[in-house]
SEGU-135228 format. One record per residue (C-alpha): residue in one letter; y, x, z. Coordinates in steps of 0.5 Angstrom, whole numbers, padded with zeros to 4 digits, always signed. Example, Ala and Ser with C-alpha at 12.3 -4.5 7.8 and 13.67 -1.06 7.14 Angstrom:
// residues 2
a-0009+0025+0016
s-0002+0027+0014
END
This chain:
// residues 622
m-0151-0224+0137
i-0153-0218+0140
v-0155-0211+0136
y-0159-0208+0141
s-0163-0211+0147
a-0168-0208+0153
t-0169-0207+0160
k-0166-0200+0162
n-0172-0196+0162
t-0174-0198+0155
f-0166-0195+0154
i-0168-0189+0157
l-0174-0189+0153
d-0170-0190+0146
t-0164-0185+0148
l-0169-0179+0150
s-0173-0178+0143
n-0166-0179+0139
s-0168-0186+0136
i-0163-0190+0140
s-0158-0189+0135
n-0163-0191+0128
k-0164-0197+0132
i-0159-0199+0134
e-0156-0198+0126
d-0162-0202+0124
l-0161-0207+0128
y-0155-0207+0126
v-0155-0208+0119
r-0160-0214+0120
e-0156-0218+0125
t-0150-0218+0121
g-0152-0216+0113
f-0147-0209+0113
k-0148-0203+0114
a-0145-0199+0120
n-0139-0195+0118
k-0140-0187+0120
s-0135-0187+0126
e-0139-0193+0129
v-0145-0188+0128
t-0143-0183+0131
s-0141-0187+0137
w-0147-0190+0138
i-0150-0183+0138
y-0145-0180+0143
s-0144-0186+0148
m-0150-0187+0148
q-0153-0181+0151
f-0147-0181+0157
m-0149-0188+0158
k-0157-0185+0160
n-0154-0181+0164
v-0151-0186+0168
l-0157-0191+0168
e-0161-0184+0171
d-0161-0187+0178
q-0167-0189+0182
e-0162-0194+0186
i-0161-0197+0179
p-0169-0202+0177
d-0171-0200+0171
n-0172-0207+0170
v-0165-0209+0169
g-0162-0211+0162
v-0159-0208+0158
a-0156-0210+0152
i-0151-0206+0146
e-0145-0209+0141
y-0145-0217+0143
k-0141-0220+0139
i-0137-0226+0142
p-0138-0231+0139
q-0132-0234+0134
t-0128-0228+0135
s-0129-0221+0132
k-0130-0217+0139
r-0135-0214+0141
i-0138-0211+0148
d-0140-0205+0148
f-0145-0204+0154
i-0148-0210+0158
i-0151-0209+0164
t-0155-0215+0168
g-0159-0217+0174
s-0157-0219+0181
d-0153-0218+0187
e-0156-0221+0194
f-0152-0227+0192
q-0151-0229+0185
k-0153-0227+0177
s-0149-0220+0175
a-0147-0217+0168
m-0143-0211+0168
l-0138-0212+0161
i-0137-0204+0160
e-0131-0202+0154
l-0134-0195+0151
k-0128-0190+0148
q-0130-0183+0145
w-0123-0181+0146
s-0121-0173+0150
d-0113-0174+0148
g-0107-0176+0144
v-0105-0182+0149
t-0099-0184+0150
i-0096-0189+0155
s-0092-0195+0152
q-0087-0200+0154
k-0091-0206+0152
d-0096-0209+0157
a-0103-0207+0157
v-0102-0203+0151
l-0103-0195+0150
e-0100-0191+0144
v-0105-0186+0141
d-0104-0180+0136
f-0111-0181+0132
y-0109-0187+0130
h-0103-0185+0126
g-0099-0186+0132
r-0101-0193+0132
e-0101-0197+0138
v-0107-0201+0141
a-0110-0205+0148
h-0111-0202+0154
p-0119-0200+0156
s-0119-0205+0161
y-0115-0211+0157
q-0120-0210+0153
a-0126-0211+0159
w-0122-0217+0162
s-0121-0220+0156
y-0127-0220+0154
k-0130-0223+0161
s-0124-0228+0161
l-0128-0230+0153
l-0134-0231+0156
e-0132-0235+0163
d-0127-0240+0158
y-0133-0240+0152
n-0139-0238+0154
s-0143-0245+0158
s-0149-0241+0161
v-0143-0236+0164
q-0140-0243+0168
e-0146-0247+0170
k-0149-0242+0173
h-0144-0238+0176
i-0146-0231+0172
n-0141-0226+0177
l-0138-0221+0170
q-0135-0215+0173
p-0131-0211+0167
c-0130-0204+0167
a-0128-0198+0162
f-0131-0191+0161
l-0128-0186+0157
h-0133-0181+0157
n-0129-0176+0154
y-0123-0176+0157
s-0120-0173+0163
e-0115-0177+0166
s-0110-0170+0168
l-0104-0174+0166
g-0105-0180+0169
i-0104-0185+0163
i-0109-0189+0163
n-0109-0190+0170
d-0101-0190+0170
e-0098-0196+0175
f-0095-0199+0169
y-0103-0201+0168
s-0105-0203+0175
e-0106-0211+0174
w-0110-0209+0168
t-0114-0203+0172
k-0115-0206+0178
k-0118-0213+0174
a-0123-0207+0170
p-0123-0200+0173
v-0124-0195+0168
f-0128-0189+0169
f-0127-0182+0166
k-0131-0176+0164
d-0131-0174+0171
d-0133-0180+0174
l-0140-0181+0173
f-0143-0182+0180
k-0137-0186+0181
l-0140-0191+0175
r-0147-0190+0179
e-0144-0193+0186
f-0140-0199+0182
i-0146-0202+0178
k-0150-0201+0184
k-0145-0206+0188
y-0146-0212+0182
v-0153-0210+0180
k-0158-0209+0185
q-0164-0213+0182
g-0167-0213+0175
d-0168-0219+0171
d-0171-0217+0165
g-0166-0218+0161
t-0168-0225+0161
l-0159-0227+0164
i-0157-0223+0156
y-0162-0229+0153
e-0158-0234+0157
i-0151-0231+0155
e-0153-0231+0148
n-0156-0238+0148
g-0149-0241+0152
k-0145-0247+0148
i-0139-0245+0146
r-0134-0250+0150
p-0128-0249+0153
s-0128-0249+0161
k-0125-0255+0165
s-0120-0249+0168
l-0118-0246+0161
a-0115-0253+0160
d-0112-0255+0166
s-0108-0248+0167
l-0106-0250+0159
h-0105-0257+0162
s-0100-0255+0168
m-0097-0250+0163
l-0093-0256+0159
a-0094-0261+0164
g-0086-0262+0165
n-0083-0257+0160
k-0078-0260+0157
e-0079-0256+0151
f-0085-0258+0148
t-0084-0266+0150
l-0085-0270+0144
i-0081-0276+0142
d-0081-0280+0136
t-0086-0278+0129
q-0087-0272+0133
k-0091-0277+0138
i-0094-0281+0131
v-0097-0275+0128
y-0100-0272+0135
e-0104-0279+0137
s-0106-0278+0128
a-0109-0271+0130
i-0112-0273+0137
n-0115-0279+0133
l-0118-0274+0127
a-0120-0268+0130
t-0123-0272+0137
k-0127-0277+0131
n-0130-0272+0128
h-0132-0268+0134
r-0137-0273+0136
l-0140-0273+0129
d-0147-0271+0129
h-0146-0270+0121
p-0138-0269+0121
t-0134-0269+0115
k-0129-0264+0114
q-0122-0266+0116
v-0116-0263+0112
m-0110-0265+0115
v-0102-0263+0112
v-0097-0264+0116
k-0090-0262+0113
g-0083-0261+0117
g-0077-0258+0116
p-0073-0253+0122
g-0073-0257+0128
t-0077-0262+0126
g-0081-0260+0132
k-0088-0257+0128
s-0089-0253+0133
v-0088-0257+0140
v-0093-0262+0137
a-0098-0256+0135
i-0098-0253+0142
n-0099-0260+0144
l-0105-0261+0141
l-0108-0254+0143
s-0107-0257+0150
e-0111-0264+0149
l-0116-0262+0144
t-0118-0256+0149
s-0118-0261+0155
k-0123-0266+0152
g-0127-0261+0150
l-0126-0258+0143
v-0127-0251+0141
v-0119-0250+0138
q-0114-0245+0137
y-0108-0244+0135
v-0107-0240+0128
t-0101-0237+0126
r-0100-0230+0120
n-0094-0228+0123
s-0095-0225+0131
a-0088-0228+0133
p-0089-0235+0134
r-0095-0233+0138
e-0092-0228+0142
v-0086-0233+0144
f-0090-0239+0146
q-0095-0235+0149
v-0089-0232+0155
m-0085-0239+0154
l-0091-0243+0157
t-0093-0237+0163
g-0086-0236+0164
k-0089-0228+0164
f-0088-0222+0158
t-0095-0220+0160
k-0102-0221+0157
s-0106-0228+0159
r-0111-0232+0159
i-0109-0236+0154
s-0108-0230+0149
n-0115-0232+0147
l-0112-0239+0144
f-0107-0235+0140
k-0110-0232+0133
n-0108-0229+0126
s-0110-0233+0120
g-0114-0227+0118
n-0118-0227+0124
f-0123-0232+0120
i-0126-0227+0115
d-0133-0227+0116
t-0133-0234+0121
d-0138-0239+0120
r-0137-0246+0117
d-0136-0251+0123
t-0135-0246+0128
f-0129-0249+0132
d-0128-0256+0133
a-0120-0256+0130
l-0116-0250+0127
i-0108-0251+0128
i-0105-0248+0124
d-0097-0246+0124
e-0093-0243+0120
a-0098-0245+0114
q-0093-0243+0109
r-0094-0235+0110
l-0102-0236+0110
t-0104-0231+0104
e-0111-0229+0100
k-0112-0223+0102
s-0112-0220+0110
g-0112-0214+0114
l-0108-0208+0114
f-0109-0207+0107
n-0110-0213+0103
n-0116-0212+0103
k-0120-0217+0106
g-0122-0223+0105
h-0121-0228+0099
n-0116-0234+0101
q-0114-0236+0108
i-0113-0242+0106
d-0120-0244+0105
e-0123-0239+0110
l-0119-0243+0115
i-0121-0250+0112
n-0129-0247+0113
a-0128-0245+0120
a-0127-0251+0123
k-0129-0259+0123
t-0121-0261+0123
t-0116-0257+0120
i-0109-0258+0121
f-0104-0254+0117
f-0096-0255+0120
i-0091-0253+0113
d-0085-0252+0111
e-0085-0250+0104
d-0078-0248+0103
q-0080-0243+0109
r-0084-0238+0103
i-0080-0230+0104
h-0086-0226+0103
i-0088-0224+0095
k-0095-0226+0097
d-0095-0232+0102
i-0098-0238+0098
g-0098-0243+0102
e-0097-0249+0099
i-0099-0256+0100
d-0102-0257+0093
e-0107-0250+0095
i-0108-0253+0101
k-0110-0260+0097
k-0115-0255+0092
w-0119-0253+0098
a-0119-0258+0101
e-0124-0261+0095
k-0127-0255+0094
n-0129-0255+0101
e-0131-0263+0101
a-0126-0265+0106
e-0122-0271+0107
y-0115-0270+0106
c-0109-0273+0109
e-0102-0271+0110
y-0095-0274+0114
e-0088-0271+0115
l-0084-0270+0121
e-0077-0272+0121
s-0071-0267+0124
q-0069-0268+0131
f-0066-0264+0135
r-0065-0258+0131
c-0057-0258+0128
n-0055-0263+0133
g-0061-0267+0129
s-0055-0266+0123
d-0061-0267+0116
g-0053-0266+0113
y-0053-0259+0116
l-0059-0257+0113
a-0058-0260+0106
w-0051-0256+0106
v-0055-0249+0107
d-0060-0252+0101
n-0053-0254+0097
t-0050-0248+0099
l-0055-0243+0098
q-0057-0247+0092
i-0064-0248+0093
r-0063-0254+0090
d-0057-0259+0089
t-0056-0265+0094
a-0050-0269+0097
n-0049-0265+0102
v-0042-0260+0099
n-0038-0259+0106
l-0040-0260+0113
i-0033-0264+0114
d-0035-0269+0120
m-0042-0266+0122
d-0043-0264+0129
y-0045-0257+0129
d-0042-0251+0130
f-0042-0246+0124
q-0036-0241+0123
v-0035-0236+0117
l-0032-0230+0121
d-0029-0223+0119
s-0032-0219+0124
p-0040-0218+0126
a-0037-0214+0132
e-0034-0221+0134
i-0039-0226+0133
h-0044-0220+0137
r-0040-0222+0142
r-0040-0229+0142
i-0046-0229+0141
i-0047-0225+0147
e-0042-0229+0151
l-0047-0235+0150
n-0053-0232+0151
e-0050-0232+0158
i-0052-0240+0160
n-0060-0239+0158
n-0062-0233+0154
k-0062-0238+0147
s-0057-0234+0142
r-0059-0229+0138
m-0056-0223+0133
l-0060-0224+0126
a-0059-0221+0119
g-0061-0220+0113
y-0067-0214+0112
c-0062-0210+0108
w-0062-0203+0113
n-0068-0199+0114
w-0071-0199+0120
v-0070-0192+0123
s-0069-0193+0130
a-0077-0195+0130
k-0078-0187+0130
d-0071-0185+0133
p-0069-0189+0138
e-0062-0185+0139
l-0060-0188+0132
t-0057-0194+0129
d-0061-0198+0123
i-0054-0203+0122
e-0048-0200+0120
i-0041-0204+0117
g-0035-0201+0119
s-0035-0200+0126
y-0040-0205+0128
k-0046-0201+0129
a-0053-0204+0132
t-0061-0204+0132
w-0066-0207+0129
n-0071-0212+0134
l-0073-0207+0141
k-0079-0203+0139
s-0082-0203+0146
q-0082-0211+0146
g-0085-0212+0140
q-0086-0219+0137
a-0084-0222+0143
w-0076-0220+0142
i-0073-0226+0141
a-0075-0228+0148
h-0073-0222+0152
p-0065-0222+0156
e-0064-0215+0153
s-0065-0217+0146
v-0058-0220+0145
s-0056-0213+0143
e-0061-0212+0138
v-0061-0215+0131
g-0067-0220+0130
c-0070-0220+0122
i-0074-0225+0119
h-0079-0223+0121
t-0079-0223+0129
s-0075-0230+0128
q-0078-0234+0123
g-0081-0241+0126
l-0077-0240+0133
e-0070-0243+0135
l-0065-0241+0139
d-0059-0245+0141
y-0054-0240+0137
a-0056-0235+0132
g-0050-0230+0129
v-0051-0229+0122
i-0051-0222+0117
i-0052-0224+0109
g-0053-0217+0107
p-0052-0214+0099
d-0057-0217+0097
l-0054-0224+0096
i-0047-0224+0094
i-0044-0230+0091
r-0040-0229+0084
n-0037-0235+0079
g-0039-0240+0084
r-0046-0237+0082
v-0050-0235+0088
i-0054-0228+0085
t-0060-0224+0089
d-0062-0217+0088
i-0068-0216+0091
s-0066-0209+0090
k-0062-0209+0096
r-0068-0210+0101
a-0069-0204+0106
n-0074-0200+0103
t-0078-0201+0111
d-0079-0209+0109
k-0086-0210+0108
s-0085-0218+0105
i-0083-0214+0097
f-0089-0209+0097
g-0092-0209+0091
f-0085-0212+0087
k-0084-0207+0082
k-0091-0207+0080
l-0091-0215+0080
q-0085-0214+0075
e-0088-0210+0070
e-0093-0215+0070
d-0089-0222+0068
p-0081-0219+0070
d-0079-0227+0068
y-0085-0229+0075
a-0082-0223+0079
e-0075-0226+0079
a-0076-0233+0081
l-0079-0230+0086
a-0075-0225+0089
d-0069-0231+0088
m-0074-0235+0092
i-0076-0230+0098
i-0068-0228+0099
k-0066-0235+0098
n-0070-0238+0104
t-0069-0232+0107
y-0062-0234+0109
r-0064-0241+0110
v-0070-0239+0115
l-0064-0236+0119
m-0058-0241+0118
t-0062-0246+0121
r-0064-0241+0127
g-0058-0244+0131
m-0060-0252+0134
k-0052-0252+0137
g-0049-0247+0132
c-0049-0242+0127
f-0043-0236+0126
l-0043-0233+0120
y-0041-0225+0117
c-0043-0223+0109
t-0042-0216+0108
d-0039-0217+0101
d-0030-0220+0101
g-0033-0226+0096
t-0038-0229+0099
r-0035-0230+0106
e-0029-0233+0102
y-0035-0238+0098
f-0038-0240+0105
r-0030-0242+0108
k-0029-0246+0102
c-0036-0249+0101
l-0034-0252+0109
a-0029-0257+0106
r-0029-0257+0099
e-0029-0264+0096
g-0036-0267+0092
END
């Protein structure tokens, strides 16, 4: 979708007559059905004046194409400004990311990320990375760009910003500024020369039409790249029931893709910790992409997405494949059957509303099923750990029926997690009193579970074990406020002489993959859906044992834990339901933490009686 499309000459006349913003605003309403917000209208008024100044060069042909606000299909991303034409050899399109920033920008420690004061200290993508990512999306999914060999040149123009502090162009961001140069308020002539290098002849806007009408399909280079990342990677090898589920999903999605009028398909894959849900999901992403299907891997929590990108690429930097990994809230306004398949991992974490303030959309399950011909949900209902989690099989069935979709269900068996021992998982459930099982002790189970009296001793062991292959971490219930997020000099978790901080803020949700993060403590939000060899777990005061009964107390959770936001209101409306929900969240949280380690778990409880309870449960008689 393009909001405004014209030639350079018409664009300049529209801008000179001060009608450009009104035209864009009217066309925006016509194309989207919504009114643009004030900040967008303001940006059009000012930014278009600057672009007019840039284009007022006789060496830039009057009939080059100009497009404003091009929405990239199957995404929520919009390219601010496109200039089209050709050089001596091929068709060219300049993709320009426009920013009105003037100051308040600081360097982040994260790849391709800046911190900006004017968004309340929020982190934003570097403009060069934004422009480059749009180029990658078009090259990877637009058939016209692929077949007609259109040369895409991304750049960014910060027309109000002076680079005297050297922040935007800092060496830390050089990978992205080389791929997509950034121009500042004193760089008008430099930007002109950059444009004239690639756009020497006009095209009367025909190239914009070709791009807008290009079919959506994954490029062969993207499919080959993803396939090569998986090839020989033992962490993503399929075994036993994983292979059965994988082949069933492939058959379902490809058969549906071939039909002129496909029937929606909804597939649910159940599986507890260690059954390889994510292994199957990543393999499906690769294989379906290689077959020419438009597919994305979806989770609500960003930690699995970011860690799997690192595992595939071997790098902690952004890459092309990041476009394949999406948040579950990205499909609110997606047209029906836009995607051939959506692969939803950790589906128990889906919510009704989306957005930072949970005020967008109506139901993520319905939105996902609507957006794809085939929707594959990987789910463990016992891993719901947030007050707003709605991911249940019955809920998926309900929305499948409302979307007139055919429904099928599969279940994965336990494989490597906990040394292949379903017994340990059953013991955890029984001990936390989530459900009654016959596994009342850990006698004869091949799993290293120990209860220790010192969190410092556990952390020391975890650091030693981590030297083997960087797969051991400390984890804890979210019972300590994350004060170090604002002041790195402070510590978050203090238990006697033991002091530690929560997950490294500088590494974001990929925390668990960074070798240096072994010195920190992870929470539920940065470890769910991920596997370790050994996990050191601290149970906080939100779960204690009295007279053999597990007692949970949501008030002992940290104030910074967003998973319980809204609990007080819910408690006033329905106290019995609120109490049961809080009990489930706390027990499920520790169930997840205690089952992250495939080889072992070392446990410390802040409450003495609770530690003794777990010790007795190790060898008690049934």
